[in-house]
C-alpha positions in Angstrom: -39.3 35.9 -34.3 -37.7 35.4 -37.6 -34.7 38.0 -37.4 -35.3 38.5 -41.2 -38.1 40.5 -40.2 -36.0 43.1 -37.6 -33.5 44.2 -39.7 -32.0 46.6 -36.8 -31.7 43.2 -34.3 -30.1 41.5 -37.5 -27.5 44.0 -38.0 -26.7 44.0 -34.0 -26.4 40.3 -34.0 -24.0 40.4 -37.3 -21.9 43.0 -35.5 -21.8 40.9 -32.4 -20.8 38.0 -34.5 -17.8 39.4 -36.1 -16.5 41.1 -32.7 -17.5 38.5 -30.4 -15.6 35.5 -32.3 -11.7 37.1 -31.6 -12.5 39.1 -28.6 -10.6 36.7 -26.4 -7.7 36.9 -28.3 -7.6 40.0 -29.9 -8.1 42.2 -26.8 -6.3 42.6 -23.4 -7.7 41.9 -20.2 -7.8 45.3 -19.6 -9.6 46.0 -22.5 -12.2 43.2 -22.1 -12.5 44.9 -18.4 -13.2 48.2 -20.1 -15.7 46.2 -22.5 -17.4 44.3 -19.3 -17.9 47.1 -17.7 -19.4 49.4 -20.1 -21.9 46.5 -20.5 -22.3 46.1 -16.7 -23.7 49.8 -16.5 -26.2 49.3 -19.2 -27.4 46.1 -17.8 -28.0 48.0 -14.4 -29.7 50.4 -16.0 -32.5 48.0 -17.6 -32.3 45.8 -14.1 -34.1 49.0 -12.7 -36.9 48.9 -14.9 -37.5 44.9 -13.8 -39.9 44.6 -10.7 -37.6 42.3 -9.2 -34.6 44.3 -9.0 -36.1 47.3 -8.9 -37.3 46.7 -5.5 -34.4 44.7 -4.0 -32.2 47.9 -5.2 -34.5 50.2 -3.6 -34.5 48.5 -0.2 -30.8 48.1 -0.5 -30.5 52.0 -1.1 -28.7 51.5 -4.3 -28.7 53.9 -7.2 -27.9 53.5 -10.8 -25.2 56.5 -10.0 -23.3 54.2 -7.6 -22.5 51.7 -10.1 -19.7 52.9 -12.3 -17.7 49.7 -12.9 -17.9 45.9 -12.1 -16.1 46.5 -8.7 -19.3 48.0 -7.2 -21.5 44.8 -8.0 -20.8 43.9 -4.0 -23.2 47.0 -3.4 -25.9 44.6 -5.0 -28.3 42.2 -3.4 -27.8 38.3 -4.0 -30.3 37.2 -5.9 -31.9 33.7 -5.0 -33.7 30.9 -7.1 -36.6 31.4 -4.9 -36.6 35.1 -5.9 -37.0 34.3 -9.3 -40.2 31.5 -8.8 -41.8 34.0 -6.3 -41.7 36.9 -8.9 -42.7 35.1 -12.0 -44.5 36.0 -14.1 -45.0 39.5 -13.8 -41.6 40.7 -11.7 -39.3 39.0 -14.1 -40.0 42.0 -16.8 -40.3 45.3 -17.2 -44.2 46.1 -17.3 -44.3 47.3 -20.8 -45.9 45.3 -23.6 -43.0 43.7 -25.8 -43.3 40.9 -28.3 -39.9 39.8 -27.9 -40.0 37.8 -24.9 -39.8 33.7 -24.6 -40.5 31.9 -22.0 -37.6 28.9 -21.3 -37.3 26.8 -18.1 -34.1 25.8 -16.4 -33.4 21.9 -16.8 -35.3 19.2 -15.2 -33.0 18.1 -12.5 -34.9 19.5 -10.1 -38.6 19.5 -8.7 -39.3 23.0 -9.4 -37.7 24.6 -12.3 -37.1 28.1 -12.7 -39.1 30.0 -15.5 -37.6 33.0 -16.8 -38.1 35.3 -20.1 -35.4 35.7 -22.8 -34.9 37.8 -25.8 -34.4 36.9 -29.4 -31.1 39.0 -28.6 -30.0 36.8 -25.7 -30.5 33.3 -27.3 -28.6 34.6 -30.5 -25.7 35.9 -28.3 -25.4 33.1 -26.3 -25.5 30.8 -29.8 -22.8 33.0 -30.7 -20.7 32.6 -27.6 -21.0 28.5 -28.7 -20.0 29.1 -31.9 -17.0 31.0 -30.4 -16.0 28.0 -28.5 -16.6 25.8 -31.7 -14.4 27.8 -33.6 -11.8 27.2 -30.6 -11.9 23.7 -30.9 -11.0 24.2 -35.0 -14.6 23.8 -36.2 -16.9 25.8 -38.3 -20.7 25.6 -37.3 -22.0 26.2 -41.1 -19.2 23.4 -42.3 -17.9 20.6 -39.8 -20.3 17.9 -38.9 -21.6 18.1 -35.5 -23.5 16.3 -33.4 -25.2 17.8 -30.0 -26.9 15.4 -27.7 -29.2 17.7 -25.8 -32.7 17.6 -23.9 -34.5 18.8 -26.8 -38.2 17.0 -25.4 -37.8 20.6 -22.7 -38.3 23.7 -23.4 -34.6 24.8 -22.3 -32.5 27.4 -23.6 -30.8 25.2 -25.7 -33.6 23.8 -27.9 -34.4 27.5 -27.9 -31.4 28.7 -29.9 -32.4 26.3 -32.5 -36.2 26.5 -32.4 -36.6 30.3 -32.0 -33.4 31.5 -32.6 -31.0 30.1 -35.2 -33.2 27.9 -37.3 -35.9 30.2 -38.9 -33.5 32.9 -38.9 -30.4 31.4 -40.7 -32.1 28.4 -42.8 -33.0 30.9 -46.1 -29.3 31.3 -46.2 -28.2 27.7 -44.7 -29.4 24.5 -44.8 -28.0 22.7 -41.0 -27.4 19.5 -42.8 -24.3 19.8 -41.3 -25.7 19.4 -37.5 -27.5 16.7 -36.1 -30.0 16.8 -33.0 -29.7 13.7 -30.6 -31.9 13.6 -27.6 -30.3 12.3 -24.6 -33.3 9.6 -23.4 -33.2 8.0 -26.6 -32.0 4.3 -26.9 -28.2 4.8 -27.2 -27.7 1.9 -29.8 -30.3 3.7 -31.9 -28.4 7.3 -31.5 -24.7 5.2 -32.2 -26.2 4.0 -35.4 -27.5 7.3 -36.0 -23.8 8.7 -35.5 -22.4 6.1 -37.4 -24.4 7.1 -40.4 -23.5 10.9 -39.8 -20.0 10.2 -39.1 -19.7 13.4 -36.9 -16.4 15.4 -36.4 -17.3 16.9 -33.8 -20.0 15.6 -30.4 -21.1 17.4 -27.7 -23.5 16.0 -25.0 -24.0 14.9 -21.4 -21.3 12.8 -19.6 -23.8 10.0 -18.9 -24.6 9.2 -22.7 -20.9 9.8 -23.6 -19.7 7.1 -21.3 -22.4 4.7 -22.8 -21.7 5.4 -26.3 -17.9 5.0 -25.8 -18.6 1.3 -24.0 -21.0 0.6 -27.3 -18.0 1.6 -29.4 -15.8 -0.4 -27.6 -18.0 -3.6 -28.2 -18.0 -2.8 -31.9 -20.9 -0.6 -32.6 -20.2 2.9 -34.7 -17.3 1.7 -36.6 -17.8 5.0 -38.4 -18.0 7.3 -35.2 -14.5 9.0 -35.2 -14.8 12.4 -34.2 -12.1 14.5 -34.2 -12.9 16.2 -30.9 -15.6 15.4 -27.9 -17.2 18.1 -25.5 -18.7 17.4 -22.2 -21.4 19.5 -20.9 -24.0 19.7 -18.5 -22.9 17.6 -15.6 -19.7 16.3 -13.9 -17.3 14.4 -16.0 -15.0 12.4 -13.7 -11.0 12.1 -14.9 -10.9 8.0 -15.2 -14.5 8.5 -17.6 -12.8 11.0 -19.4 -9.6 9.6 -20.0 -11.5 6.0 -21.1 -14.0 7.9 -23.3 -10.4 9.6 -24.8 -8.8 5.9 -25.3 -12.1 4.6 -26.9 -12.8 7.4 -29.5 -9.3 8.1 -29.8 -10.0 11.8 -29.7 -9.6 14.7 -26.9 -12.5 15.2 -24.5 -12.7 18.8 -23.6 -15.3 20.2 -20.6 -17.2 23.4 -21.1 -19.7 24.6 -18.3 -23.1 26.5 -18.9 -26.3 26.9 -17.9 -29.7 28.1 -19.1 -29.7 31.2 -17.2 -26.4 32.4 -18.1 -25.9 30.9 -21.4 -22.1 29.5 -22.0 -19.8 30.3 -18.7 -16.5 28.8 -19.2 -14.9 26.3 -21.7 -11.1 24.1 -21.1 -8.7 25.1 -23.5 -5.7 22.7 -24.6 -3.8 23.2 -21.8 -6.2 22.1 -19.4 -7.6 25.3 -18.2 -10.9 26.4 -17.9 -11.5 29.8 -19.4 -14.4 32.1 -18.6 -16.0 33.8 -21.0 -15.5 37.4 -19.4 -17.3 39.5 -21.7 -20.3 38.0 -21.1 -20.9 36.5 -17.6 -19.0 37.9 -14.4 -18.5 35.1 -11.5 -17.9 35.6 -7.6 -17.4 33.1 -5.2 -19.3 33.4 -1.7 -19.8 31.5 1.6 -22.9 30.6 3.6 -23.1 34.3 5.2 -22.6 35.6 1.7 -19.4 37.3 2.0 -16.9 37.1 -1.0 -14.1 34.6 -0.9 -10.6 34.7 -2.5 -9.5 32.8 -5.5 -8.5 29.7 -4.7 -11.4 29.0 -2.3 -14.2 27.0 -2.8 -17.9 28.4 -2.3 -21.3 29.2 -3.8 -21.4 30.2 -7.5 -22.9 34.1 -7.9 -22.8 34.5 -11.4 -24.1 37.7 -13.4 -24.9 37.6 -17.1 -24.2 40.7 -18.9 -25.9 40.7 -22.3 -29.3 40.4 -23.1 -32.9 42.0 -21.8 -35.9 39.7 -20.6 -35.0 38.4 -17.0 -31.9 39.5 -16.0 -29.6 37.4 -14.2 -27.2 39.6 -11.9 -25.8 38.2 -8.6 -27.9 35.3 -8.7 -27.1 32.1 -6.7 -30.1 29.9 -8.1 -27.9 27.6 -10.6 -26.5 25.9 -6.9 -23.0 25.1 -7.6 -19.8 25.3 -5.9 -16.8 26.4 -7.7 -13.2 27.6 -7.1 -12.1 30.6 -9.1 -8.1 30.1 -10.4 -5.5 32.9 -9.7 -3.3 34.1 -12.7 -3.5 33.7 -16.5 -3.2 30.5 -18.8 -0.1 30.5 -21.4 -2.3 29.7 -24.4 -4.1 32.9 -26.8 -7.1 33.4 -24.8 -6.9 36.4 -22.7 -9.8 35.6 -19.9 -10.3 34.8 -16.2 -9.9 31.3 -15.3 -12.5 28.9 -13.5 -10.5 26.1 -11.3 -12.9 23.8 -10.9 -16.6 23.2 -10.8 -17.4 20.6 -8.2 -21.2 19.8 -8.5 -24.2 20.8 -6.9 -24.5 22.2 -3.3 -27.6 19.8 -3.1 -25.6 16.5 -3.7 -22.8 17.1 -1.2 -22.6 15.3 1.6 -22.0 16.3 4.9 -20.2 14.1 7.5 -20.4 13.6 11.3 -17.3 15.5 11.8 -19.0 18.3 9.8 -16.7 17.6 6.7 -18.0 17.9 3.3 -17.8 15.6 0.7 -18.4 17.4 -2.8 -19.9 15.7 -5.7 -16.3 15.8 -8.2 -15.2 13.3 -5.3 -18.0 11.5 -5.4 -17.7 11.2 -8.9 -14.3 9.9 -9.5 -14.8 6.7 -7.1 -16.8 4.2 -9.6 -14.2 5.1 -12.4 -11.5 4.5 -10.4 -12.6 1.2 -9.3 -13.6 -0.2 -12.6 -10.1 0.7 -14.1 -8.9 -0.8 -11.5 -10.6 -4.1 -12.1 -11.1 -3.4 -15.9 -14.7 -3.6 -16.0 -17.3 -1.4 -17.4 -20.0 -3.5 -15.7 -22.0 -0.5 -14.1 -24.6 1.1 -15.7 -25.9 3.4 -13.3 -24.8 4.1 -9.7 -26.3 6.5 -6.6 -25.0 7.4 -3.5 -28.3 7.6 -0.9 -27.0 9.8 2.4 -29.9 8.3 4.9 -28.5 10.0 8.0 -24.8 11.8 9.1 -23.3 8.5 10.1 -25.1 6.1 7.3 -24.8 6.2 3.5 -26.2 3.6 1.0 -24.1 3.0 -2.5 -26.9 2.1 -4.9 -25.4 0.2 -8.2 -27.6 -1.1 -11.4 -25.5 -3.7 -13.1 -25.5 -4.1 -16.7 -27.2 -7.7 -17.3 -24.9 -8.4 -20.2 -21.7 -7.6 -18.5 -22.6 -9.5 -15.4 -20.2 -12.5 -15.9 -17.7 -11.1 -17.7 -14.6 -10.0 -16.1 -14.2 -9.2 -12.2 -16.9 -10.5 -10.3 -19.8 -7.9 -8.8 -18.6 -9.3 -5.4 -15.1 -7.9 -6.5 -16.2 -4.9 -7.4 -18.4 -4.1 -4.7 -15.7 -4.5 -2.3 -13.3 -2.2 -4.0 -16.6 0.1 -4.2 -16.7 -0.2 -0.5 -13.0 -0.1 0.1 -13.2 3.4 -1.6 -16.0 5.3 -0.4 -15.3 4.1 3.0 -11.9 5.8 2.4 -13.7 8.6 1.5 -16.2 9.1 4.1 -14.4 8.0 7.4 -14.9 5.3 9.9 -17.2 7.2 11.8 -19.8 6.0 8.7 -21.3 3.1 7.7 -21.2 2.4 4.0 -23.7 -0.5 2.4 -23.2 -1.2 -1.3 -26.2 -2.9 -2.8 -27.4 -3.9 -6.0 -30.8 -2.8 -7.1 -33.3 -2.8 -10.5 -34.1 1.0 -10.3 -32.5 4.1 -7.9 -34.3 6.3 -5.6 -36.2 9.0 -7.1 -36.5 12.8 -5.0 -40.0 13.4 -6.6 -43.2 11.5 -6.2 -43.8 11.0 -9.7 -40.6 8.9 -9.5 -39.0 10.5 -12.6 -36.1 12.6 -10.9 -33.2 9.7 -9.7 -30.1 12.1 -9.1 -26.5 10.9 -8.7 -26.5 11.7 -5.1 -29.4 11.8 -2.7 -29.5 13.5 0.9 -31.9 15.1 3.4 -29.1 17.0 5.1 -28.4 20.3 3.7 -25.2 21.7 3.2 -26.2 24.7 2.3 -25.6 25.6 6.2 -22.1 24.4 6.0 -20.5 25.7 3.0 
């Protein structure tokens, strides 16, 4: 739907654009809380018209009048990924005809992606929040040269932002020639050539492509690729990899966190703190029994999106992430709650013989640390495969062009084994192997995650 054919929605979006841009610097904590409470009450009123939520709330004997502020959110039952999958399609939206419904899928990193509905307002409001982050990084969405590396072949929210949201509505007024869309699965040498021609001021993309683009830049490709700012999104980026990308491109690398279901969640400021979009989402952390954890404690993410219609996202655990919230505030100008760290996905968490957990962010640090020590970058991809509680294989794909350059593969594998053994402990047998391709978790062989384990960490977190 083109916003030009819906003047009331266009006016609402314009008002949101003007008010959202500076809210996190202009509002006090108390005023943001007041804004959030008002948005939350409206959200719950709408949720009572959606079958999946209406049925859950009736079963829990929760009434609309019981919900007066965001603090009452604990009265509401938690919604799991499986709940949305089972309720598709009719349980996810009110049982009334509506043209403004857009079907989106979560990213293809799982065998069974979640399907949910969004409306035009969700897409545009999410886009406004991303534009707000751009503004914080000193960029102008309609002026700065911006390169976006994403999964544009999939029907995710990001593709919809442009295909169904911004492009048809704003193209009569803006050319979008300053925005370059690149698919993460495309050939990387071709990608850096396109970047070189475009000369972006700002690059946002997944950690994997950013790392490989940095290596190509180091080899002499992309001489005109000199961004002022780089943003990593859609996965974990380890501290060694981050520093290496910064060194090669000569630009600061920031990290942002978001999802198809919830939109933009948090972004890193110049002080290194992660600011939650407190006017748009609400984050909780729970243990395996669903009990709330304090700030500073690791646990499962429970998220609520405070805007839009379509399928509401309220107390949703389906992102499957482990996070830690941070106490206090930041010395920068942003007045928000803080996220200490995203540790990675629960399904990529290892359980050791002593029931100790090894989180994905701990696993991600090892290859970068070893390669930095040996001054090599010959690892193309790496995968941790847990065969049992006491047996873990480390599968490595070596870049053949770099095999005989610098430290030997044997030396590299010795370093990997040493660091992983230190991380896993003496009760675990660690075997580092070179492979031509990684193991897949799906029958089609298309999904090859960085960590593969059959031991469910949900029972231990």
